[in-house]
C-alpha positions in Angstrom: 0.0 0.0 0.0 1.3 3.5 -0.9 1.6 6.3 1.6 -0.7 9.2 1.1 1.1 12.6 0.3 -0.1 15.0 3.0 2.7 17.5 3.0 5.5 18.9 0.7 8.5 16.8 -0.1 11.7 18.6 -1.3 14.5 17.0 -3.1 17.5 18.4 -5.0 17.8 17.4 -8.6 20.8 18.0 -11.0 19.7 18.6 -14.6 22.7 19.1 -16.9 25.1 21.2 -15.0 22.5 23.2 -13.0 21.0 22.2 -9.6 17.2 22.5 -8.9 14.9 22.0 -6.0 11.8 19.8 -6.7 8.9 20.1 -4.4 6.2 17.5 -4.6 3.1 18.5 -2.7 -0.6 17.5 -2.6 -1.3 20.4 -4.9 1.3 19.5 -7.6 5.0 19.9 -8.6 7.3 22.9 -8.4 10.8 23.0 -10.0 12.9 26.0 -9.0 16.7 26.6 -9.7 18.5 26.2 -6.6 18.8 29.5 -4.6 15.8 31.1 -6.4 12.2 31.5 -5.4 10.4 31.4 -8.8 10.2 28.4 -11.1 7.9 26.2 -12.9 4.7 24.9 -11.2 2.5 22.2 -12.5 -0.9 21.3 -10.8 -1.8 17.6 -10.7 -5.2 18.5 -12.5 -3.3 20.0 -15.4 -1.0 17.0 -15.6 -4.1 14.6 -15.6 -6.2 16.6 -18.0 -3.4 17.0 -20.6 -3.1 20.7 -20.1 0.5 20.2 -19.2 1.3 18.5 -22.5 -0.4 21.2 -24.4 1.7 23.8 -22.6 4.9 22.0 -23.5 4.0 21.7 -27.0 3.1 25.3 -27.2 6.4 26.4 -25.7 8.3 24.2 -28.1 6.3 25.7 -31.0 7.1 29.2 -29.9 10.7 28.3 -29.4 11.0 28.6 -25.6 12.9 26.0 -23.6 10.8 23.5 -21.7 12.7 24.4 -18.5 13.9 27.9 -18.0 17.7 28.0 -18.1 18.1 31.8 -18.3 18.9 31.6 -22.0 16.2 31.7 -24.6 16.1 29.2 -27.5 16.2 30.6 -31.0 12.9 30.2 -32.9 12.9 27.9 -35.9 13.9 29.7 -39.1 11.6 29.3 -42.1 13.3 28.4 -45.4 12.6 30.7 -48.3 11.7 29.3 -51.7 14.0 30.5 -54.5 
């Protein structure tokens, strides 16, 4: 039997060369660069409903990184016909 999540759990995660704090709570997930206050938040309801996948796809289409690293990805360049 699994243990019910009643309070937040915090864990440190390394992604590439950057360190992040992951907080798992009954409300959802929060991923924040270590030493910062603001980061990405994802509610459980958005994850289950598919809104999270739609947000990731929209960010990819616009050319933004899936996880904020401080640097913006370049948008795709359209090829011109000769």
